[in-house]
All heavy atoms as an XYZ file, in Angstrom:
836
protein
N       5.803     17.449      8.751
C       5.551     16.379      9.650
C       5.695     15.114      8.868
O       5.087     15.003      7.876
C       4.161     16.466     10.262
C       3.818     15.455     11.239
S       2.273     15.838     12.001
C       1.558     14.287     12.131
N       6.380     14.110      9.564
C       6.526     12.824      8.797
C       5.392     11.797      9.106
O       4.902     11.851     10.175
C       7.839     12.170      9.393
C       8.258     10.946      8.812
C       9.527     10.533      9.227
N       9.843      9.308      8.542
C      10.770      8.499      8.989
N      11.478      8.753     10.012
N      11.191      7.437      8.308
N       4.921     11.215      7.976
C       3.848     10.262      8.127
C       4.225      8.937      8.697
O       5.405      8.534      8.443
C       3.134     10.131      6.794
N       3.520      8.363      9.580
C       3.888      7.028     10.020
C       3.960      6.027      8.886
O       3.044      6.129      7.967
C       2.789      6.383     11.025
C       2.925      7.088     12.445
C       1.902      6.497     13.307
N       1.834      5.084     13.166
C       1.079      4.339     13.882
N       0.315      4.769     14.843
N       0.967      3.007     13.720
N       4.973      5.195      8.875
C       5.145      4.311      7.612
C       4.013      3.373      7.303
O       3.735      2.879      6.313
C       6.392      3.780      7.623
C       6.478      2.754      8.764
C       7.857      2.060      8.811
N       7.914      1.144     10.030
C       9.023      0.670     10.425
N      10.183      0.851      9.742
N       8.927     -0.012     11.408
N       3.249      3.137      8.456
C       2.118      2.104      8.348
C       0.814      2.825      8.402
O      -0.228      2.163      8.560
C       2.306      0.988      9.281
C       2.315      1.632     10.833
O       2.203      2.888     10.924
O       2.289      0.748     11.660
N       0.697      4.087      8.326
C      -0.437      4.818      8.587
C      -1.676      4.615      7.659
O      -2.834      4.771      7.893
N      -1.430      4.058      6.489
C      -2.474      3.803      5.506
C      -2.539      2.203      5.290
O      -3.532      1.777      4.662
C      -2.104      4.415      4.240
N      -1.627      1.420      5.874
C      -1.599      0.037      5.678
C      -2.933     -0.640      6.245
O      -3.515     -1.453      5.647
C      -0.405     -0.644      6.284
N      -3.297     -0.349      7.422
C      -4.262     -1.024      8.060
C      -5.674     -0.674      7.553
O      -6.500     -1.502      7.383
C      -4.281     -0.864      9.541
C      -2.998     -1.668     10.161
C      -1.898     -1.044     10.340
C      -3.220     -3.072     10.281
C      -0.865     -1.913     10.835
C      -2.144     -3.853     10.747
C      -0.935     -3.169     11.071
N      -5.940      0.715      7.317
C      -7.250      0.898      6.552
C      -7.276      0.225      5.216
O      -8.376     -0.239      4.813
C      -7.208      2.469      6.304
C      -6.355      3.013      7.458
C      -5.190      1.823      7.621
N      -6.209      0.126      4.487
C      -6.355     -0.591      3.190
C      -6.671     -2.063      3.431
O      -7.478     -2.575      2.653
C      -4.939     -0.503      2.529
C      -4.687      0.706      1.674
C      -3.169      0.777      1.261
C      -5.503      0.840      0.527
N      -6.028     -2.692      4.414
C      -6.236     -4.011      4.686
C      -7.643     -4.350      5.206
O      -8.301     -5.184      4.627
C      -5.224     -4.556      5.743
N      -8.107     -3.526      6.130
C      -9.432     -3.700      6.672
C     -10.591     -3.468      5.696
O     -11.517     -4.216      5.654
C      -9.594     -2.821      7.998
C      -8.633     -3.387      9.012
C     -11.034     -2.944      8.447
C      -8.406     -2.363     10.146
N     -10.448     -2.376      4.900
C     -11.554     -2.023      4.035
C     -11.573     -2.415      2.705
O     -12.491     -2.348      1.972
C     -11.741     -0.604      4.144
C     -12.106     -0.033      5.444
C     -11.165      0.745      6.279
C     -13.412     -0.254      6.132
C     -11.553      1.122      7.533
C     -13.812      0.125      7.391
C     -12.752      0.860      8.114
N     -10.469     -3.149      2.264
C     -10.368     -3.623      0.976
C     -10.170     -5.117      0.808
O     -10.371     -5.601     -0.264
C      -9.299     -2.857      0.080
O      -8.015     -3.212      0.664
C      -9.310     -1.357      0.081
N      -9.721     -5.663      1.777
C      -9.292     -7.196      1.824
C      -8.068     -7.417      1.071
O      -7.827     -8.614      0.760
N      -7.307     -6.495      0.650
C      -5.988     -6.624      0.020
C      -5.078     -7.299      0.887
O      -4.971     -7.009      2.096
C      -5.498     -5.306     -0.398
C      -4.079     -5.277     -1.117
C      -6.419     -4.604     -1.415
N      -4.343     -8.219      0.406
C      -3.361     -8.878      1.172
C      -2.111     -8.092      1.529
O      -1.798     -7.162      0.953
C      -2.805    -10.206      0.413
C      -3.977    -11.258      0.295
C      -3.436    -12.369     -0.672
N      -3.115    -12.044     -2.022
C      -3.859    -11.964     -3.011
N      -5.104    -12.226     -2.896
N      -3.415    -11.729     -4.212
N      -1.520     -8.475      2.646
C      -0.389     -7.776      3.185
C       0.735     -7.599      2.128
O       1.379     -6.439      1.976
C       0.291     -8.500      4.453
C       1.428     -7.745      5.105
C       1.914     -8.572      6.298
N       2.240     -9.937      5.888
C       2.532    -10.921      6.740
N       2.758    -10.537      8.047
N       2.851    -12.111      6.379
N       1.085     -8.623      1.361
C       2.086     -8.452      0.321
C       1.736     -7.475     -0.760
O       2.578     -6.697     -1.227
N       0.436     -7.429     -1.062
C       0.009     -6.497     -2.000
C       0.118     -5.126     -1.495
O       0.475     -4.125     -2.320
C      -1.453     -6.794     -2.473
C      -1.586     -8.024     -3.234
C      -3.178     -8.293     -3.502
O      -3.849     -8.352     -2.484
O      -3.449     -8.526     -4.700
N      -0.211     -4.771     -0.233
C      -0.209     -3.498      0.385
C       1.227     -3.091      0.310
O       1.580     -1.915     -0.032
C      -0.829     -3.603      1.753
C      -2.269     -3.753      1.702
C      -0.453     -2.286      2.460
C      -2.978     -3.916      3.037
N       2.185     -3.862      0.704
C       3.576     -3.510      0.785
C       4.290     -3.317     -0.446
O       5.305     -2.648     -0.558
C       4.319     -4.554      1.632
C       3.918     -4.669      3.164
C       4.602     -5.740      3.823
C       4.033     -3.309      3.829
N       3.697     -3.876     -1.602
C       4.257     -3.588     -2.890
C       3.451     -2.518     -3.655
O       3.924     -2.228     -4.642
C       4.187     -4.985     -3.605
N       2.534     -1.945     -3.067
C       1.672     -0.929     -3.824
C       2.479      0.291     -3.987
O       3.039      0.858     -3.063
C       0.393     -0.691     -2.894
C      -0.649      0.204     -3.557
C      -1.251     -0.284     -4.945
C      -1.814      0.424     -2.694
N       2.473      0.800     -5.261
C       3.066      2.068     -5.557
C       2.040      3.113     -5.833
O       0.974      2.735     -6.321
C       3.974      1.955     -6.787
C       5.060      1.005     -6.455
C       5.865      0.620     -7.718
N       6.864     -0.469     -7.502
C       8.053     -0.425     -7.826
N       8.569      0.701     -8.345
N       8.943     -1.403     -7.601
N       2.303      4.349     -5.594
C       1.395      5.519     -5.806
C       1.040      5.534     -7.371
O      -0.091      5.978     -7.514
C       1.985      6.783     -5.360
C       2.111      6.906     -3.813
C       3.233      7.039     -3.064
C       0.954      7.205     -3.062
N       2.802      7.217     -1.771
C       1.399      7.190     -1.835
C      -0.497      7.199     -3.234
C       0.523      7.378     -0.524
C      -1.275      7.227     -2.190
C      -0.774      7.405     -0.915
N       1.844      5.205     -8.137
C       1.455      5.140     -9.656
C       0.431      4.268     -9.977
O      -0.385      4.385    -10.994
C       2.648      5.003    -10.532
C       3.143      3.554    -10.525
C       4.269      3.527    -11.405
C       4.961      2.080    -11.409
N       6.126      2.004    -12.417
N       0.082      3.311     -9.069
C      -1.007      2.435     -9.316
C      -2.256      2.736     -8.488
O      -3.235      2.050     -8.574
C      -0.625      0.936     -8.853
C       0.509      0.379     -9.604
C       0.069      0.108    -11.044
C       1.158     -0.629    -11.743
N       0.774     -1.017    -13.198
N      -2.287      3.882     -7.769
C      -3.356      4.339     -7.080
C      -4.012      5.538     -7.776
O      -3.258      6.655     -7.960
C      -3.037      4.735     -5.617
C      -4.263      5.153     -4.754
C      -2.440      3.481     -4.905
N      -5.290      5.395     -8.111
C      -5.973      6.658     -8.670
C      -6.834      7.240     -7.666
O      -7.976      6.619     -7.291
C      -6.690      6.255     -9.906
C      -7.204      7.410    -10.710
O      -7.513      8.436    -10.046
O      -7.400      7.225    -11.942
N      -6.572      8.280     -6.939
C      -7.277      8.909     -5.938
C      -8.500      9.655     -6.463
O      -9.496      9.871     -5.732
C      -6.443      9.898     -5.153
C      -5.286      9.284     -4.313
C      -4.455     10.364     -3.652
C      -5.810      8.382     -3.206
N      -8.577      9.938     -7.735
C      -9.702     10.595     -8.367
C     -10.715      9.514     -8.660
O     -12.003      9.651     -8.304
C      -9.308     11.288     -9.624
C      -8.233     12.361     -9.339
C     -10.611     11.955    -10.324
C      -8.594     13.394     -8.548
N     -10.366      8.409     -9.335
C     -11.432      7.332     -9.671
C     -11.683      6.413     -8.486
O     -12.612      5.669     -8.604
C     -10.752      6.539    -10.879
C     -10.769      7.285    -12.127
C     -10.200      6.416    -13.253
C     -10.286      7.251    -14.562
N      -9.650      6.426    -15.730
N     -10.818      6.424     -7.479
C     -10.924      5.540     -6.255
C     -10.588      4.102     -6.595
O     -11.413      3.209     -6.145
N      -9.595      3.911     -7.212
C      -9.157      2.540     -7.532
C      -7.709      2.348     -7.419
O      -6.983      3.208     -7.725
C      -9.723      2.221     -9.004
C      -8.948      2.962    -10.034
C      -9.623      0.684     -9.146
N      -7.283      1.210     -7.039
C      -5.876      0.738     -7.000
C      -5.827     -0.436     -7.812
O      -6.476     -1.380     -7.832
C      -5.445      0.492     -5.495
N      -4.698     -0.521     -8.714
C      -4.411     -1.595     -9.510
C      -3.408     -2.456     -8.900
O      -2.319     -2.103     -8.563
C      -3.854     -1.014    -10.846
C      -3.577     -2.129    -11.951
C      -4.963     -2.349    -12.566
N      -4.888     -2.861    -13.765
C      -5.709     -3.662    -14.339
N      -6.821     -3.881    -13.649
N      -5.627     -4.068    -15.649
N      -3.792     -3.722     -8.622
C      -2.982     -4.795     -7.968
C      -2.206     -5.508     -9.045
O      -2.799     -6.208     -9.940
C      -3.702     -5.769     -7.221
O      -2.905     -6.716     -6.660
N      -0.823     -5.453     -9.101
C      -0.092     -6.191    -10.086
C       1.178     -6.657     -9.501
O       2.203     -6.672    -10.034
C       0.164     -5.285    -11.321
C       0.671     -6.055    -12.455
C       0.874     -5.249    -13.645
C       1.400     -6.155    -14.826
N       1.563     -5.322    -16.112
N       1.158     -6.956     -8.173
C       2.363     -7.404     -7.453
C       1.994     -8.625     -6.624
O       0.918     -8.816     -6.220
C       2.884     -6.325     -6.590
N       3.098     -9.484     -6.430
C       2.833    -10.539     -5.615
C       3.777    -10.714     -4.521
O       4.987    -10.674     -4.726
C       2.963    -11.883     -6.667
O       2.876    -13.020     -5.779
N       3.285    -10.667     -3.325
C       4.170    -10.742     -2.116
C       5.110     -9.631     -2.020
O       4.915     -8.446     -2.604
N       6.080     -9.676     -1.292
C       7.057     -8.646     -1.066
C       7.877     -8.393     -2.286
O       8.413     -7.135     -2.466
C       7.991     -8.936      0.104
C       9.045     -7.998      0.487
C       8.416     -6.699      0.927
C      10.009     -8.473      1.703
N       8.090     -9.354     -3.081
C       9.027     -9.196     -4.232
C       8.117     -8.831     -5.452
O       7.250     -9.549     -5.842
C       9.632    -10.507     -4.593
C      10.489    -10.953     -3.434
C      10.064    -11.933     -2.540
C      11.677    -10.334     -3.108
C      10.748    -12.347     -1.530
C      12.470    -10.769     -2.053
C      12.049    -11.804     -1.265
O      12.704    -12.161     -0.170
N       8.327     -7.598     -5.973
C       7.559     -7.083     -6.961
C       7.982     -7.856     -8.264
O       9.120     -7.887     -8.718
C       7.762     -5.589     -7.218
C       6.915     -5.028     -8.375
C       7.281     -4.982     -5.877
N       6.945     -8.380     -8.873
C       7.195     -9.166    -10.192
C       5.921     -9.259    -10.913
O       4.842     -8.848    -10.482
C       7.639    -10.649     -9.931
C       6.787    -11.408     -9.004
C       7.467    -12.731     -8.701
C       6.507    -13.430     -7.774
N       7.045    -14.705     -7.303
N       5.949     -9.705    -12.142
C       4.683     -9.926    -12.872
C       3.859    -11.009    -12.311
O       4.371    -11.992    -11.759
C       5.060    -10.299    -14.499
C       5.721     -9.187    -15.203
C       4.940     -7.906    -15.335
O       3.699     -8.130    -15.608
O       5.405     -6.763    -15.150
N       2.604    -10.934    -12.340
C       1.750    -11.898    -11.779
C       1.775    -13.087    -12.691
O       2.009    -13.086    -13.911
C       0.296    -11.319    -11.636
C       0.236    -10.362    -10.560
C      -0.207    -10.744    -12.957
N       1.336    -14.285    -12.129
C       1.379    -15.486    -12.825
C       0.397    -15.635    -14.006
O       0.641    -16.113    -15.073
C       1.260    -16.696    -11.869
C       2.227    -16.838    -10.891
C       2.079    -18.008     -9.963
C       3.058    -18.096     -8.855
N       2.691    -19.146     -7.832
N      -0.843    -15.165    -13.712
C      -1.891    -15.078    -14.697
C      -2.545    -13.856    -14.834
O      -2.448    -13.022    -13.855
C      -2.846    -16.267    -14.403
O      -3.546    -15.914    -13.327
C      -2.378    -17.641    -14.135
N      -3.264    -13.593    -15.873
C      -4.014    -12.329    -16.029
C      -5.180    -12.250    -15.007
O      -5.511    -11.136    -14.781
C      -4.603    -12.271    -17.405
O      -5.569    -13.297    -17.690
N      -5.556    -13.405    -14.426
C      -6.573    -13.341    -13.467
C      -6.117    -12.772    -12.051
O      -6.890    -12.436    -11.215
C      -7.204    -14.820    -13.225
C      -7.810    -15.340    -14.452
N      -8.868    -14.816    -14.960
C      -7.417    -16.368    -15.140
C      -9.193    -15.526    -16.115
N      -8.387    -16.514    -16.246
N      -4.737    -12.859    -11.938
C      -4.184    -12.333    -10.691
C      -4.237    -10.819    -10.649
O      -3.998    -10.193     -9.525
C      -2.701    -12.811    -10.474
O      -2.656    -14.125    -10.391
N      -4.249    -10.218    -11.776
C      -4.308     -8.652    -11.767
C      -5.802     -8.268    -11.636
O      -6.692     -8.798    -12.206
C      -3.719     -8.247    -13.221
C      -3.581     -6.760    -13.254
C      -2.930     -6.385    -14.487
O      -1.974     -7.052    -14.922
O      -3.330     -5.325    -15.050
N      -5.869     -7.328    -10.679
C      -7.219     -6.760    -10.367
C      -7.223     -5.399    -10.090
O      -6.261     -4.837     -9.638
C      -7.870     -7.750     -9.212
C      -7.028     -7.589     -7.955
C      -7.681     -8.576     -6.941
N      -6.739     -8.578     -5.768
C      -7.143     -8.591     -4.584
N      -8.472     -8.402     -4.343
N      -6.361     -8.457     -3.620
N      -8.461     -4.845    -10.120
C      -8.633     -3.497     -9.602
C      -9.301     -3.612     -8.295
O     -10.160     -4.391     -8.091
C      -9.693     -2.645    -10.485
C      -9.090     -2.352    -11.856
O      -7.762     -2.324    -12.018
O      -9.717     -2.084    -12.816
N      -8.853     -2.766     -7.367
C      -9.353     -2.807     -5.969
C     -10.034     -1.423     -5.822
O      -9.392     -0.387     -5.992
C      -8.316     -3.038     -4.971
C      -8.833     -2.928     -3.597
C      -7.639     -4.262     -5.155
N     -11.363     -1.458     -5.620
C     -12.150     -0.218     -5.505
C     -12.048      0.336     -4.061
O     -12.144     -0.433     -3.110
C     -13.535     -0.333     -5.931
C     -13.583     -0.755     -7.383
C     -13.473     -2.073     -7.879
C     -13.457      0.331     -8.338
C     -13.483     -2.314     -9.189
C     -13.417     -0.001     -9.756
C     -13.443     -1.347    -10.050
O     -13.345     -1.549    -11.439
N     -11.745      1.621     -3.835
C     -11.488      2.283     -2.555
C     -12.656      3.093     -2.063
O     -13.152      3.869     -2.872
C     -10.267      3.121     -2.679
C      -9.083      2.377     -3.140
C      -7.880      3.422     -3.533
C      -8.529      1.313     -2.256
N     -13.081      2.857     -0.922
C     -14.195      3.609     -0.343
C     -13.668      5.180     -0.111
O     -12.508      5.334     -0.097
C     -14.629      3.033      1.005
O     -13.621      3.234      1.988
N     -14.759      5.996      0.092
C     -14.396      7.341      0.403
C     -13.494      7.611      1.681
O     -12.624      8.327      1.656
C     -15.722      8.241      0.430
C     -16.386      8.362     -0.753
O     -15.871      8.212     -1.869
O     -17.622      8.693     -0.809
N     -13.747      6.743      2.694
C     -12.993      6.850      3.803
C     -11.547      6.434      3.582
O     -10.526      7.000      4.074
C     -13.661      6.029      5.043
O     -13.654      4.714      4.648
N     -11.221      5.383      2.927
C     -10.047      4.981      2.487
C      -9.214      6.025      1.607
O      -8.126      6.355      1.818
C      -9.949      3.552      1.852
C      -8.552      3.106      1.317
C     -10.486      2.488      2.856
N     -10.027      6.575      0.643
C      -9.409      7.554     -0.173
C      -8.936      8.699      0.552
O      -7.903      9.283      0.332
C     -10.472      8.005     -1.257
C     -10.643      6.977     -2.376
C     -11.831      7.444     -3.198
C      -9.426      6.873     -3.267
N      -9.838      9.191      1.643
C      -9.408     10.230      2.458
C      -8.125      9.907      3.261
O      -7.286     10.843      3.373
C     -10.658     10.567      3.414
C     -10.469     11.814      4.236
O     -10.055     12.846      3.712
O     -10.512     11.579      5.444
N      -8.029      8.831      3.790
C      -6.804      8.373      4.572
C      -5.717      8.491      3.686
O      -4.570      8.843      3.955
C      -7.011      6.922      5.171
C      -5.725      6.477      5.620
C      -7.980      6.963      6.289
N      -5.758      7.825      2.413
C      -4.520      7.813      1.462
C      -4.263      9.233      1.064
O      -3.064      9.546      0.891
C      -4.980      6.853      0.280
C      -4.950      5.483      0.413
C      -5.577      4.758     -0.840
C      -3.665      4.960      0.713
N      -5.255     10.128      0.726
C      -4.855     11.421      0.309
C      -4.156     12.174      1.388
O      -3.160     12.910      1.078
C      -6.219     12.213     -0.024
N      -4.640     12.120      2.611
C      -3.908     12.773      3.757
C      -2.459     12.201      3.987
O      -1.490     12.807      4.240
C      -4.678     12.698      4.952
C      -5.988     13.672      4.906
C      -6.816     13.365      6.154
C      -8.101     14.203      6.100
N      -8.938     14.024      7.180
N      -2.414     10.916      3.888
C      -1.202     10.244      4.038
C      -0.029     10.622      2.998
O       1.014     10.812      3.299
C      -1.393      8.581      4.059
C      -0.072      7.829      4.285
C       0.379      7.680      5.458
C       0.476      7.221      3.177
C       1.442      6.953      5.724
C       1.553      6.474      3.370
C       2.008      6.262      4.673
O       3.240      5.499      4.766
N      -0.557     10.647      1.750
C       0.312     10.966      0.688
C       0.860     12.516      0.790
O       2.076     12.688      0.507
C      -0.470     10.936     -0.688
C       0.468     11.094     -1.805
C      -0.280     10.870     -3.174
C       0.708     11.000     -4.302
N       0.105     10.741     -5.564
N       0.102     13.417      1.298
C       0.559     14.749      1.596
C       1.736     14.838      2.650
O       2.564     15.574      2.491
C      -0.696     15.656      2.011
C      -1.562     15.857      0.978
C      -2.805     16.699      1.388
O      -2.925     16.930      2.650
N      -3.665     17.176      0.526
N       1.585     13.906      3.585
C       2.503     13.961      4.767
C       3.767     12.970      4.474
O       4.664     13.152      5.150
C       1.837     13.529      6.060
C       0.826     14.396      6.543
C       0.348     14.006      7.911
N       0.269     12.665      8.252
C      -0.686     11.829      8.043
N      -1.822     12.349      7.616
N      -0.655     10.601      8.447
N       3.725     12.046      3.558
C       4.666     10.981      3.375
C       5.923     11.776      2.699
O       5.753     12.619      1.827
C       4.149      9.949      2.404
C       5.124      8.804      2.226
C       4.685      7.756      1.363
O       4.013      8.176      0.253
N       4.906      6.490      1.654
N       7.040     11.263      3.259
C       8.256     11.540      2.523
C       8.528     10.818      1.270
O       7.982      9.586      1.266
C       9.502     11.324      3.474
C       9.454     12.210      4.783
C      10.638     11.998      5.646
O      11.522     11.098      5.305
O      10.606     12.517      6.730
N       9.121     11.341      0.286
C       9.362     10.573     -0.962
C      10.217      9.416     -0.757
O      11.053      9.474      0.084
C       9.917     11.594     -1.998
S       8.813     12.828     -2.476
N      10.077      8.411     -1.488
C      10.974      7.264     -1.550
C      11.307      6.831     -2.911
O      10.498      7.106     -3.874
C      10.417      6.104     -0.650
C       8.995      5.573     -1.181
O       8.978      5.016     -2.360
N       8.052      5.764     -0.530
N      12.437      6.172     -3.073
C      12.922      5.923     -4.459
C      12.026      5.032     -5.277
O      11.975      5.124     -6.474
C      14.185      5.188     -4.375
C      15.301      6.193     -3.813
O      15.108      7.375     -3.805
O      16.319      5.613     -3.328
N      11.251      4.217     -4.555
C      10.290      3.303     -5.364
C       8.870      3.735     -5.554
O       8.164      3.199     -6.337
C      10.277      1.940     -4.590
C      11.769      1.274     -4.481
C      12.370      1.300     -3.316
C      12.321      0.734     -5.677
C      13.726      0.776     -3.223
C      13.565      0.196     -5.649
C      14.143      0.247     -4.336
O      15.379     -0.374     -4.277
N       8.549      4.909     -4.976
C       7.174      5.329     -5.045
C       6.140      4.496     -4.410
O       5.018      4.490     -4.672
N       6.786      3.937     -3.201
C       5.871      3.002     -2.392
C       4.909      3.739     -1.625
O       5.193      4.788     -0.965
C       6.752      2.085     -1.536
C       7.734      1.254     -2.248
C       8.744      0.541     -1.311
C       6.883     -0.063     -2.833
N       3.688      3.250     -1.413
C       2.631      3.761     -0.613
C       3.105      3.465      0.870
O       3.121      4.369      1.690
C       1.270      3.201     -0.722
C       0.265      3.743      0.252
C       0.743      3.471     -2.243
N       3.514      2.320      1.106
C       4.000      1.835      2.476
C       5.590      1.542      2.411
O       5.830      0.677      1.645
C       3.195      0.732      3.049
C       1.747      1.040      3.064
C       3.833      0.374      4.479
C       1.305      2.113      3.924
N       6.390      2.138      3.071
C       7.876      1.821      3.048
C       8.528      1.806      4.355
O       7.954      2.301      5.487
C       8.522      2.924      2.050
O       8.527      4.242      2.749
N       9.802      1.288      4.382
C      10.476      1.354      5.613
C      11.053      2.703      5.832
O      10.847      3.668      5.048
C      11.605      0.326      5.481
O      12.503      0.860      4.448
N      11.616      2.946      6.892
C      12.243      4.239      7.256
C      13.188      4.814      6.217
O      13.272      6.013      6.071
C      12.882      4.172      8.699
C      11.921      4.143      9.719
O      10.801      4.597      9.626
N      12.340      3.605     10.980
N      13.925      3.796      5.561
C      14.866      4.240      4.566
C      14.305      4.288      3.242
O      15.016      4.553      2.200
C      16.176      3.340      4.688
C      15.843      2.016      4.353
O      14.748      1.592      3.864
N      16.919      1.064      4.340
N      13.053      4.104      3.120
C      12.229      4.284      1.700
C      12.293      3.012      0.949
O      11.914      2.961     -0.207
N      12.783      1.881      1.609
C      12.842      0.638      0.868
C      11.510     -0.085      1.122
O      10.721      0.327      1.961
C      14.046     -0.273      1.182
C      15.299      0.291      0.538
O      15.298      0.778     -0.669
N      16.375      0.214      1.258
N      11.392     -1.288      0.581
C      10.223     -2.220      0.865
C      10.322     -2.479      2.453
O      11.399     -2.803      2.948
C      10.308     -3.555      0.157
C      10.112     -3.360     -1.301
C      11.082     -3.216     -2.265
C       8.761     -3.162     -1.838
C      10.840     -2.952     -3.515
C       8.479     -2.910     -3.150
C       9.506     -2.749     -4.044
O       9.406     -2.585     -5.332
N       9.111     -2.522      3.035
C       8.982     -2.913      4.363
C       8.781     -4.320      4.602
O       8.009     -4.973      3.756
C       7.712     -2.117      5.072
C       7.480     -2.347      6.444
C       8.580     -1.794      7.343
C       6.198     -1.662      6.894
N       9.549     -5.046      5.341
C       9.314     -6.465      5.596
C       8.024     -6.705      6.344
O       7.595     -6.025      7.159
C      10.430     -7.043      6.463
C      11.825     -7.081      5.956
C      11.911     -8.152      4.942
O      11.213     -9.164      4.958
O      12.918     -8.123      4.007
N       7.284     -7.645      5.663
C       5.940     -8.047      6.240
C       5.988     -8.210      7.726
O       5.062     -7.749      8.432
C       5.434     -9.240      5.532
C       6.284     -9.198      4.289
C       7.609     -8.562      4.597
N       6.878     -8.902      8.258
C       6.891     -9.162      9.732
C       7.064     -7.839     10.574
O       6.544     -7.672     11.657
C       7.928    -10.039     10.221
C       9.319     -9.623      9.962
C      10.435    -10.676     10.350
N      11.739    -10.265     10.178
C      12.478    -10.454      9.111
N      11.925    -11.342      8.287
N      13.629     -9.986      8.845
N       7.748     -6.873      9.995
C       7.967     -5.499     10.612
C       6.611     -4.754     10.722
O       6.472     -3.850     11.552
C       8.978     -4.739      9.957
C      10.377     -5.340     10.225
O      10.630     -6.078     11.194
N      11.253     -5.047      9.324
N       5.771     -4.881      9.694
C       4.503     -4.214      9.650
C       3.698     -4.674     10.845
O       2.947     -3.869     11.615
C       3.779     -4.491      8.350
C       2.427     -3.739      8.259
C       2.397     -2.351      8.319
C       1.695     -4.380      6.896
N       3.729     -5.963     11.120
C       2.874     -6.484     12.225
C       3.404     -6.733     13.598
O       2.764     -6.752     14.476
C       2.400     -7.953     11.800
C       1.484     -7.969     10.456
C       1.162     -9.454     10.227
C       0.231     -7.244     10.598
N       4.845     -6.481     13.632
C       5.516     -6.748     14.944
C       5.049     -5.876     16.035
O       4.719     -6.400     17.100
C       6.938     -6.485     14.613
C       7.810     -6.659     15.828
C       9.280     -6.625     15.663
N       9.777     -7.837     14.902
C      10.597     -7.819     13.944
N      11.268     -6.774     13.663
N      10.891     -9.015     13.277
N       4.773     -4.642     15.886
C       4.348     -3.840     16.952
C       2.979     -3.974     17.411
O       2.519     -3.583     18.530
C       4.531     -2.331     16.651
C       3.852     -1.825     15.577
C       4.317     -0.286     15.514
C       3.817      0.176     14.117
N       4.269      1.555     13.878
N       2.068     -4.669     16.470
C       0.795     -4.842     16.881
C       0.391     -6.292     17.477
O      -0.663     -6.546     17.956
C      -0.153     -4.701     15.655
C      -0.094     -3.311     15.107
C       0.789     -2.923     14.025
C      -0.822     -2.237     15.756
C       0.844     -1.596     13.721
C      -0.755     -0.927     15.412
C       0.092     -0.560     14.218
O       0.162      0.726     13.866
N       1.476     -7.138     17.444
C       1.252     -8.454     18.030
C       1.949     -8.485     19.441
O       2.944     -7.978     19.703
C       1.909     -9.532     17.118
C       1.337     -9.625     15.692
C       2.152    -10.542     15.051
C      -0.052    -10.113     15.853
N       1.247     -8.984     20.327
C       1.681     -9.018     21.744
C       1.951    -10.444     22.193
O       1.311    -11.275     21.771
C       0.725     -8.370     22.698
C       0.591     -6.916     22.336
C       1.122     -8.628     24.184
C      -0.452     -6.121     23.134
């Protein structure tokens, strides 16, 4: 069964306060489901080094978010970039496409 491409985006946003660009740039290699932490080292849709060392941070994940991520990862199809949230073709998802279906 294919996971919805945005299935984990909203729990991440709501329960962690992580910005949309950080969520869309987040890769599985930066998520530790055992320790319950995600390492933020991306800025906006374009993945690049952060401007200062203060921009890099650890985001601690609650048990409910960890549960959502673990289930989502099991159902997710692989993508070339190892992205947690990706477009249908496995590339970066445009920020406006994430919100488009939720805005009326």
